[in-house]
Biopython code that builds the backbone (N, CA, C, O; Angstrom):
import numpy as np
from Bio.PDB.StructureBuilder import StructureBuilder

atoms = [
    (1, "MET", "N", (-12.775, -97.103, -68.126)),
    (1, "MET", "CA", (-13.253, -98.211, -67.558)),
    (1, "MET", "C", (-14.517, -98.391, -66.311)),
    (1, "MET", "O", (-14.768, -99.285, -65.503)),
    (2, "GLY", "N", (-15.053, -97.247, -66.582)),
    (2, "GLY", "CA", (-16.176, -97.067, -66.148)),
    (2, "GLY", "C", (-17.304, -97.780, -67.032)),
    (2, "GLY", "O", (-18.292, -98.230, -66.451)),
    (3, "THR", "N", (-17.184, -97.895, -68.423)),
    (3, "THR", "CA", (-17.956, -98.213, -69.428)),
    (3, "THR", "C", (-18.093, -99.834, -69.047)),
    (3, "THR", "O", (-19.223, -100.316, -68.978)),
    (4, "VAL", "N", (-16.636, -100.862, -68.742)),
    (4, "VAL", "CA", (-17.003, -101.879, -68.978)),
    (4, "VAL", "C", (-17.533, -102.118, -67.382)),
    (4, "VAL", "O", (-18.599, -102.704, -67.573)),
    (5, "MET", "N", (-17.353, -101.968, -65.744)),
    (5, "MET", "CA", (-17.803, -101.687, -65.206)),
    (5, "MET", "C", (-19.210, -101.544, -65.173)),
    (5, "MET", "O", (-19.575, -102.205, -64.200)),
    (6, "TYR", "N", (-20.500, -100.872, -65.890)),
    (6, "TYR", "CA", (-21.771, -100.269, -65.236)),
    (6, "TYR", "C", (-22.071, -100.989, -66.768)),
    (6, "TYR", "O", (-22.991, -101.805, -66.716)),
    (7, "GLY", "N", (-21.569, -100.853, -67.851)),
    (7, "GLY", "CA", (-21.865, -101.405, -69.172)),
    (7, "GLY", "C", (-21.844, -100.111, -69.796)),
    (7, "GLY", "O", (-21.015, -99.206, -69.698)),
    (8, "ASP", "N", (-22.991, -100.196, -70.507)),
    (8, "ASP", "CA", (-23.008, -99.137, -71.869)),
    (8, "ASP", "C", (-24.445, -98.401, -71.904)),
    (8, "ASP", "O", (-25.086, -97.926, -72.841)),
    (9, "GLY", "N", (-24.881, -98.551, -69.550)),
    (9, "GLY", "CA", (-25.945, -97.206, -69.701)),
    (9, "GLY", "C", (-27.454, -98.262, -69.739)),
    (9, "GLY", "O", (-28.238, -98.203, -68.792)),
    (10, "GLY", "N", (-27.746, -99.283, -71.044)),
    (10, "GLY", "CA", (-28.938, -99.722, -71.072)),
    (10, "GLY", "C", (-29.458, -100.940, -69.930)),
    (10, "GLY", "O", (-30.194, -101.818, -70.382)),
    (11, "GLY", "N", (-29.185, -100.980, -68.867)),
    (11, "GLY", "CA", (-29.665, -102.014, -67.585)),
    (11, "GLY", "C", (-30.848, -101.290, -67.205)),
    (11, "GLY", "O", (-31.662, -101.897, -66.509)),
    (12, "TRP", "N", (-31.154, -99.797, -67.621)),
    (12, "TRP", "CA", (-32.407, -99.387, -66.811)),
    (12, "TRP", "C", (-33.772, -99.867, -67.799)),
    (12, "TRP", "O", (-34.934, -99.864, -67.393)),
    (13, "VAL", "N", (-33.416, -100.195, -68.916)),
    (13, "VAL", "CA", (-34.173, -100.411, -70.371)),
    (13, "VAL", "C", (-34.915, -102.357, -69.724)),
    (13, "VAL", "O", (-36.071, -102.779, -69.732)),
    (14, "TRP", "N", (-33.631, -103.022, -69.272)),
    (14, "TRP", "CA", (-34.397, -103.875, -68.293)),
    (14, "TRP", "C", (-35.433, -104.166, -67.261)),
    (14, "TRP", "O", (-36.324, -104.981, -67.023)),
    (15, "MET", "N", (-34.635, -102.637, -66.551)),
    (15, "MET", "CA", (-35.346, -102.925, -65.237)),
    (15, "MET", "C", (-37.064, -102.174, -65.779)),
    (15, "MET", "O", (-37.949, -102.075, -64.929)),
    (16, "VAL", "N", (-37.266, -101.795, -66.975)),
    (16, "VAL", "CA", (-38.285, -101.288, -66.929)),
    (16, "VAL", "C", (-39.804, -102.288, -67.468)),
    (16, "VAL", "O", (-41.005, -102.339, -67.200)),
    (17, "PHE", "N", (-38.778, -102.990, -68.402)),
    (17, "PHE", "CA", (-39.156, -103.619, -69.703)),
    (17, "PHE", "C", (-39.509, -105.019, -69.109)),
    (17, "PHE", "O", (-40.406, -105.646, -69.673)),
    (18, "MET", "N", (-38.888, -105.569, -68.021)),
    (18, "MET", "CA", (-39.028, -106.652, -67.855)),
    (18, "MET", "C", (-40.449, -107.061, -66.081)),
    (18, "MET", "O", (-41.193, -108.041, -66.053)),
    (19, "PRO", "N", (-40.399, -106.413, -65.397)),
    (19, "PRO", "CA", (-41.863, -106.788, -65.130)),
    (19, "PRO", "C", (-43.381, -106.254, -65.509)),
    (19, "PRO", "O", (-44.560, -106.402, -65.188)),
    (20, "LEU", "N", (-42.138, -105.202, -66.826)),
    (20, "LEU", "CA", (-44.314, -105.158, -67.818)),
    (20, "LEU", "C", (-44.598, -106.324, -68.321)),
    (20, "LEU", "O", (-45.718, -106.831, -68.263)),
    (21, "LEU", "N", (-42.654, -107.327, -69.364)),
    (21, "LEU", "CA", (-43.250, -108.419, -69.620)),
    (21, "LEU", "C", (-43.790, -109.205, -68.983)),
    (21, "LEU", "O", (-44.694, -109.754, -69.613)),
    (22, "TRP", "N", (-43.570, -109.829, -67.154)),
    (22, "TRP", "CA", (-44.026, -110.668, -66.429)),
    (22, "TRP", "C", (-45.922, -109.968, -66.153)),
    (22, "TRP", "O", (-46.911, -110.499, -65.648)),
    (23, "ILE", "N", (-45.764, -109.011, -66.586)),
    (23, "ILE", "CA", (-47.976, -109.097, -66.100)),
    (23, "ILE", "C", (-48.169, -109.299, -67.447)),
    (23, "ILE", "O", (-49.055, -110.123, -67.671)),
    (24, "VAL", "N", (-47.631, -108.818, -68.442)),
    (24, "VAL", "CA", (-48.010, -108.991, -69.122)),
    (24, "VAL", "C", (-48.644, -111.015, -69.611)),
    (24, "VAL", "O", (-49.826, -111.317, -69.778)),
    (25, "LEU", "N", (-47.575, -111.905, -69.710)),
    (25, "LEU", "CA", (-47.320, -112.888, -69.540)),
    (25, "LEU", "C", (-48.033, -113.512, -68.391)),
    (25, "LEU", "O", (-48.473, -114.658, -68.487)),
    (26, "ILE", "N", (-48.144, -112.912, -67.474)),
    (26, "ILE", "CA", (-49.231, -113.742, -66.567)),
    (26, "ILE", "C", (-50.561, -113.674, -66.578)),
    (26, "ILE", "O", (-51.304, -114.619, -66.313)),
    (27, "GLY", "N", (-51.019, -112.190, -66.982)),
    (27, "GLY", "CA", (-51.859, -111.787, -67.389)),
    (27, "GLY", "C", (-52.744, -112.734, -68.674)),
    (27, "GLY", "O", (-53.952, -112.928, -68.543)),
    (28, "LEU", "N", (-52.078, -113.200, -69.727)),
    (28, "LEU", "CA", (-52.243, -113.762, -70.750)),
    (28, "LEU", "C", (-52.720, -114.757, -70.483)),
    (28, "LEU", "O", (-53.764, -115.217, -70.946)),
    (29, "VAL", "N", (-51.649, -115.467, -69.288)),
    (29, "VAL", "CA", (-51.994, -116.904, -68.885)),
    (29, "VAL", "C", (-53.397, -117.506, -67.916)),
    (29, "VAL", "O", (-54.149, -118.472, -68.041)),
    (30, "VAL", "N", (-53.275, -116.309, -66.857)),
    (30, "VAL", "CA", (-54.975, -116.434, -66.652)),
    (30, "VAL", "C", (-56.051, -116.212, -67.462)),
    (30, "VAL", "O", (-56.993, -116.955, -67.186)),
    (31, "TRP", "N", (-56.338, -115.121, -68.764)),
    (31, "TRP", "CA", (-57.133, -115.687, -69.616)),
    (31, "TRP", "C", (-56.949, -116.207, -70.022)),
    (31, "TRP", "O", (-58.079, -116.650, -69.822)),
    (32, "ALA", "N", (-56.410, -117.094, -70.808)),
    (32, "ALA", "CA", (-56.297, -118.472, -71.607)),
    (32, "ALA", "C", (-57.021, -119.469, -70.695)),
    (32, "ALA", "O", (-58.160, -119.750, -71.068)),
    (33, "VAL", "N", (-56.539, -120.126, -69.448)),
    (33, "VAL", "CA", (-56.945, -120.969, -68.608)),
    (33, "VAL", "C", (-58.512, -120.238, -67.592)),
    (33, "VAL", "O", (-58.629, -120.723, -66.466)),
    (34, "ILE", "N", (-59.334, -119.418, -67.909)),
    (34, "ILE", "CA", (-60.450, -118.403, -67.368)),
    (34, "ILE", "C", (-61.213, -118.919, -69.330)),
    (34, "ILE", "O", (-62.063, -119.726, -69.708)),
    (35, "ARG", "N", (-60.639, -118.281, -69.783)),
    (35, "ARG", "CA", (-61.599, -118.942, -71.736)),
    (35, "ARG", "C", (-61.671, -120.390, -71.853)),
    (35, "ARG", "O", (-62.688, -121.075, -71.960)),
    (36, "LEU", "N", (-60.203, -120.843, -71.811)),
    (36, "LEU", "CA", (-60.355, -122.605, -71.386)),
    (36, "LEU", "C", (-61.537, -123.336, -70.968)),
    (36, "LEU", "O", (-62.514, -123.759, -71.586)),
    (37, "THR", "N", (-61.067, -123.381, -69.355)),
    (37, "THR", "CA", (-62.265, -123.392, -68.876)),
    (37, "THR", "C", (-64.091, -122.856, -68.487)),
    (37, "THR", "O", (-65.015, -123.216, -67.758)),
    (38, "GLN", "N", (-63.865, -122.051, -69.271)),
    (38, "GLN", "CA", (-65.611, -121.947, -69.527)),
    (38, "GLN", "C", (-65.654, -122.845, -70.419)),
    (38, "GLN", "O", (-66.373, -123.822, -70.211)),
    (39, "SER", "N", (-64.769, -122.729, -71.852)),
    (39, "SER", "CA", (-65.643, -123.652, -73.410)),
    (39, "SER", "C", (-65.713, -124.798, -72.766)),
    (39, "SER", "O", (-66.722, -125.487, -72.614)),
    (40, "ALA", "N", (-64.804, -124.975, -72.443)),
    (40, "ALA", "CA", (-64.704, -126.947, -71.795)),
    (40, "ALA", "C", (-65.766, -126.700, -70.905)),
    (40, "ALA", "O", (-66.544, -127.505, -71.418)),
    (41, "SER", "N", (-66.259, -126.329, -70.189)),
    (41, "SER", "CA", (-67.059, -126.957, -68.727)),
    (41, "SER", "C", (-68.782, -126.434, -69.548)),
    (41, "SER", "O", (-69.799, -126.576, -68.869)),
    (42, "GLY", "N", (-68.847, -126.069, -70.468)),
    (42, "GLY", "CA", (-69.793, -125.571, -71.210)),
    (42, "GLY", "C", (-70.361, -124.455, -70.505)),
    (42, "GLY", "O", (-71.141, -123.768, -71.165)),
    (43, "GLY", "N", (-70.247, -124.274, -69.866)),
    (43, "GLY", "CA", (-70.455, -122.729, -68.797)),
    (43, "GLY", "C", (-71.508, -122.531, -68.953)),
    (43, "GLY", "O", (-72.315, -123.445, -69.123)),
    (44, "ARG", "N", (-71.986, -120.689, -68.943)),
    (44, "ARG", "CA", (-73.051, -120.857, -69.097)),
    (44, "ARG", "C", (-73.800, -119.817, -70.723)),
    (44, "ARG", "O", (-74.889, -119.449, -71.162)),
    (45, "TYR", "N", (-71.790, -119.728, -71.205)),
    (45, "TYR", "CA", (-72.353, -118.936, -72.462)),
    (45, "TYR", "C", (-71.586, -120.442, -73.353)),
    (45, "TYR", "O", (-70.775, -121.309, -73.030)),
    (46, "GLY", "N", (-72.401, -120.112, -74.620)),
    (46, "GLY", "CA", (-73.154, -120.899, -75.917)),
    (46, "GLY", "C", (-70.701, -120.729, -76.651)),
    (46, "GLY", "O", (-69.701, -120.538, -75.958)),
    (47, "GLY", "N", (-70.786, -120.851, -77.576)),
    (47, "GLY", "CA", (-69.455, -121.034, -78.522)),
    (47, "GLY", "C", (-69.486, -119.263, -79.005)),
    (47, "GLY", "O", (-68.468, -118.572, -78.994)),
    (48, "ASP", "N", (-70.384, -118.926, -79.269)),
    (48, "ASP", "CA", (-70.589, -117.807, -79.457)),
    (48, "ASP", "C", (-70.211, -116.131, -78.978)),
    (48, "ASP", "O", (-69.897, -115.058, -79.492)),
    (49, "GLY", "N", (-70.592, -116.994, -77.084)),
    (49, "GLY", "CA", (-70.513, -116.109, -76.240)),
    (49, "GLY", "C", (-71.319, -115.499, -75.617)),
    (49, "GLY", "O", (-71.260, -114.792, -74.611)),
    (50, "ARG", "N", (-72.480, -115.967, -76.606)),
    (50, "ARG", "CA", (-73.690, -115.775, -75.414)),
    (50, "ARG", "C", (-74.663, -116.673, -74.522)),
    (50, "ARG", "O", (-74.836, -117.880, -74.689)),
    (51, "GLU", "N", (-75.149, -116.036, -73.738)),
    (51, "GLU", "CA", (-75.690, -116.869, -72.948)),
    (51, "GLU", "C", (-76.627, -117.796, -72.962)),
    (51, "GLU", "O", (-77.795, -117.421, -73.068)),
    (52, "HIS", "N", (-76.355, -119.066, -72.869)),
    (52, "HIS", "CA", (-76.924, -120.136, -73.327)),
    (52, "HIS", "C", (-78.647, -120.085, -71.911)),
    (52, "HIS", "O", (-78.650, -119.625, -70.769)),
    (53, "ARG", "N", (-79.345, -120.485, -72.378)),
    (53, "ARG", "CA", (-80.812, -120.406, -71.905)),
    (53, "ARG", "C", (-81.151, -121.680, -71.367)),
    (53, "ARG", "O", (-80.224, -122.402, -71.735)),
    (54, "GLU", "N", (-81.587, -122.057, -71.007)),
    (54, "GLU", "CA", (-82.654, -123.482, -70.678)),
    (54, "GLU", "C", (-83.753, -123.896, -71.330)),
    (54, "GLU", "O", (-84.430, -122.869, -71.289)),
    (55, "SER", "N", (-84.623, -124.975, -72.107)),
    (55, "SER", "CA", (-85.860, -125.108, -72.026)),
    (55, "SER", "C", (-86.473, -125.212, -71.709)),
    (55, "SER", "O", (-86.314, -126.086, -70.857)),
    (56, "PRO", "N", (-87.558, -124.831, -71.735)),
    (56, "PRO", "CA", (-88.540, -126.006, -70.724)),
    (56, "PRO", "C", (-88.052, -127.802, -70.522)),
    (56, "PRO", "O", (-87.849, -128.328, -69.427)),
    (57, "GLU", "N", (-87.976, -128.299, -71.477)),
    (57, "GLU", "CA", (-87.598, -129.089, -71.633)),
    (57, "GLU", "C", (-86.165, -129.815, -71.182)),
    (57, "GLU", "O", (-86.032, -130.942, -70.704)),
    (58, "GLU", "N", (-84.782, -128.495, -71.580)),
    (58, "GLU", "CA", (-83.764, -129.204, -71.196)),
    (58, "GLU", "C", (-83.904, -128.915, -69.574)),
    (58, "GLU", "O", (-82.905, -129.248, -68.937)),
    (59, "ILE", "N", (-84.785, -128.453, -68.952)),
    (59, "ILE", "CA", (-84.660, -127.830, -66.918)),
    (59, "ILE", "C", (-85.663, -129.491, -66.802)),
    (59, "ILE", "O", (-85.171, -130.170, -65.902)),
    (60, "LEU", "N", (-86.576, -130.033, -67.317)),
    (60, "LEU", "CA", (-87.891, -130.693, -66.706)),
    (60, "LEU", "C", (-86.681, -131.993, -66.855)),
    (60, "LEU", "O", (-85.797, -132.116, -66.007)),
    (61, "ASP", "N", (-86.781, -132.784, -67.883)),
    (61, "ASP", "CA", (-84.777, -133.602, -67.817)),
    (61, "ASP", "C", (-84.056, -133.487, -66.777)),
    (61, "ASP", "O", (-84.074, -134.324, -65.874)),
    (62, "ARG", "N", (-83.139, -132.161, -66.769)),
    (62, "ARG", "CA", (-82.568, -131.952, -65.503)),
    (62, "ARG", "C", (-82.860, -132.351, -64.326)),
    (62, "ARG", "O", (-82.058, -132.914, -63.581)),
    (63, "ARG", "N", (-84.294, -132.041, -63.995)),
    (63, "ARG", "CA", (-85.017, -132.494, -62.073)),
    (63, "ARG", "C", (-85.344, -133.660, -62.512)),
    (63, "ARG", "O", (-85.713, -134.309, -61.533)),
    (64, "TYR", "N", (-85.401, -134.198, -63.323)),
    (64, "TYR", "CA", (-86.003, -135.907, -63.524)),
    (64, "TYR", "C", (-84.240, -136.378, -63.067)),
    (64, "TYR", "O", (-84.103, -137.485, -62.546)),
    (65, "ALA", "N", (-83.159, -135.630, -63.259)),
    (65, "ALA", "CA", (-82.188, -136.881, -63.607)),
    (65, "ALA", "C", (-82.154, -137.080, -62.191)),
    (65, "ALA", "O", (-82.119, -138.096, -61.497)),
    (66, "SER", "N", (-82.176, -135.650, -61.894)),
    (66, "SER", "CA", (-81.259, -135.611, -60.439)),
    (66, "SER", "C", (-82.393, -135.862, -59.255)),
    (66, "SER", "O", (-82.373, -135.663, -58.041)),
    (67, "GLY", "N", (-83.269, -136.327, -60.053)),
    (67, "GLY", "CA", (-84.476, -137.083, -58.478)),
    (67, "GLY", "C", (-85.659, -136.625, -57.917)),
    (67, "GLY", "O", (-86.598, -137.052, -57.246)),
    (68, "GLU", "N", (-85.167, -135.319, -58.579)),
    (68, "GLU", "CA", (-86.176, -133.568, -58.251)),
    (68, "GLU", "C", (-87.486, -134.179, -58.472)),
    (68, "GLU", "O", (-88.231, -134.058, -57.500)),
    (69, "ILE", "N", (-87.831, -134.615, -59.174)),
    (69, "ILE", "CA", (-89.309, -135.233, -59.416)),
    (69, "ILE", "C", (-89.758, -136.943, -60.046)),
    (69, "ILE", "O", (-89.116, -137.262, -61.046)),
    (70, "ASP", "N", (-90.585, -137.798, -59.628)),
    (70, "ASP", "CA", (-90.924, -138.982, -60.319)),
    (70, "ASP", "C", (-91.368, -139.417, -61.183)),
    (70, "ASP", "O", (-92.405, -138.763, -61.292)),
    (71, "THR", "N", (-91.353, -140.092, -61.945)),
    (71, "THR", "CA", (-91.914, -140.675, -63.951)),
    (71, "THR", "C", (-92.467, -140.011, -63.829)),
    (71, "THR", "O", (-92.352, -138.819, -64.112)),
    (72, "ASP", "N", (-93.740, -140.896, -63.079)),
    (72, "ASP", "CA", (-95.145, -139.853, -63.347)),
    (72, "ASP", "C", (-94.967, -138.468, -63.591)),
    (72, "ASP", "O", (-95.109, -138.118, -64.763)),
    (73, "ALA", "N", (-94.604, -137.339, -62.497)),
    (73, "ALA", "CA", (-94.867, -136.207, -62.698)),
    (73, "ALA", "C", (-93.909, -136.082, -64.024)),
    (73, "ALA", "O", (-94.473, -135.549, -64.979)),
    (74, "TYR", "N", (-92.608, -136.471, -64.228)),
    (74, "TYR", "CA", (-92.372, -136.149, -65.391)),
    (74, "TYR", "C", (-92.827, -136.059, -66.467)),
    (74, "TYR", "O", (-92.485, -135.172, -67.249)),
    (75, "THR", "N", (-93.456, -136.710, -66.660)),
    (75, "THR", "CA", (-94.674, -137.852, -67.887)),
    (75, "THR", "C", (-95.464, -136.987, -68.239)),
    (75, "THR", "O", (-95.913, -136.672, -69.341)),
    (76, "GLU", "N", (-95.662, -136.490, -66.892)),
    (76, "GLU", "CA", (-96.829, -135.147, -66.708)),
    (76, "GLU", "C", (-96.688, -134.358, -67.486)),
    (76, "GLU", "O", (-97.458, -134.231, -68.438)),
    (77, "ALA", "N", (-95.547, -133.537, -67.257)),
    (77, "ALA", "CA", (-95.176, -132.377, -67.250)),
    (77, "ALA", "C", (-94.585, -132.356, -68.652)),
    (77, "ALA", "O", (-94.241, -131.207, -68.930)),
    (78, "ARG", "N", (-94.271, -133.486, -69.933)),
    (78, "ARG", "CA", (-93.656, -133.435, -70.827)),
    (78, "ARG", "C", (-95.086, -133.372, -71.821)),
    (78, "ARG", "O", (-95.131, -132.714, -72.861)),
    (79, "GLU", "N", (-96.316, -134.250, -71.241)),
    (79, "GLU", "CA", (-97.311, -134.237, -71.935)),
    (79, "GLU", "C", (-97.768, -132.324, -71.897)),
    (79, "GLU", "O", (-98.384, -131.937, -72.890)),
    (80, "ARG", "N", (-97.624, -131.833, -71.387)),
    (80, "ARG", "CA", (-98.548, -130.597, -70.657)),
    (80, "ARG", "C", (-96.968, -129.562, -71.647)),
    (80, "ARG", "O", (-97.401, -128.518, -72.135)),
    (81, "LEU", "N", (-96.036, -129.694, -71.806)),
    (81, "LEU", "CA", (-94.868, -129.046, -72.510)),
    (81, "LEU", "C", (-95.431, -128.895, -74.459)),
    (81, "LEU", "O", (-95.538, -127.858, -75.114)),
    (82, "ALA", "N", (-95.716, -130.517, -74.966)),
    (82, "ALA", "CA", (-95.848, -130.954, -75.506)),
    (82, "ALA", "C", (-97.323, -130.201, -76.056)),
    (82, "ALA", "O", (-97.191, -129.483, -77.047)),
    (83, "ALA", "N", (-98.246, -130.286, -75.665)),
    (83, "ALA", "CA", (-99.980, -129.724, -76.162)),
    (83, "ALA", "C", (-99.096, -128.144, -76.327)),
    (83, "ALA", "O", (-98.983, -127.608, -77.429)),
    (84, "HIS", "N", (-98.457, -127.473, -74.923)),
    (84, "HIS", "CA", (-98.571, -126.338, -75.371)),
    (84, "HIS", "C", (-97.211, -125.663, -75.949)),
    (84, "HIS", "O", (-96.765, -124.589, -75.545)),
    (85, "ARG", "N", (-96.621, -126.472, -76.966)),
    (85, "ARG", "CA", (-95.438, -125.744, -77.834)),
    (85, "ARG", "C", (-95.943, -125.417, -79.067)),
    (85, "ARG", "O", (-96.986, -125.988, -79.388)),
    (86, "PRO", "N", (-95.183, -124.197, -80.264)),
    (86, "PRO", "CA", (-96.249, -124.164, -80.880)),
    (86, "PRO", "C", (-95.368, -124.930, -82.009)),
    (86, "PRO", "O", (-94.161, -125.168, -81.984)),
    (87, "ARG", "N", (-96.774, -125.393, -83.473)),
    (87, "ARG", "CA", (-96.459, -125.977, -84.061)),
    (87, "ARG", "C", (-95.796, -125.482, -85.227)),
    (87, "ARG", "O", (-96.099, -124.303, -85.412)),
    (88, "PRO", "N", (-94.838, -126.033, -86.267)),
    (88, "PRO", "CA", (-94.004, -124.903, -86.865)),
    (88, "PRO", "C", (-95.714, -125.081, -88.697)),
    (88, "PRO", "O", (-96.573, -125.902, -89.020)),
    (89, "ARG", "N", (-95.332, -124.065, -89.085)),
    (89, "ARG", "CA", (-95.994, -123.766, -90.581)),
    (89, "ARG", "C", (-95.558, -124.579, -91.542)),
    (89, "ARG", "O", (-95.977, -124.455, -92.693)),
]
sb = StructureBuilder()
sb.init_structure("model")
sb.init_model(0)
sb.init_chain("A")
sb.init_seg("    ")
for serial, (resi, resn, name, xyz) in enumerate(atoms, 1):
    if name == "N":
        sb.init_residue(resn, " ", resi, " ")
    sb.init_atom(name, np.array(xyz, "f"), 0.0, 1.0, " ", f" {name:<3s}", serial, name[0])
structure = sb.get_structure()
């Protein structure tokens, strides 16, 4: 009679492993969301996980596009950058 009422005594296994299963599952979902949002938005990191540093030209282009500098300042800065850029051999 005791076996029918209480099962075979293996219920404690589910009581231990179900919370662990949920913790692992939630952790995987959080990790996947963070990973996908970083790569989808470009983030600060490239595809290989290293931090992407803007080149001087990229910074200049971004500032011009946002209206921080006018066309004359942009053109002058572009010319200066081109003059100081190392020449390939």
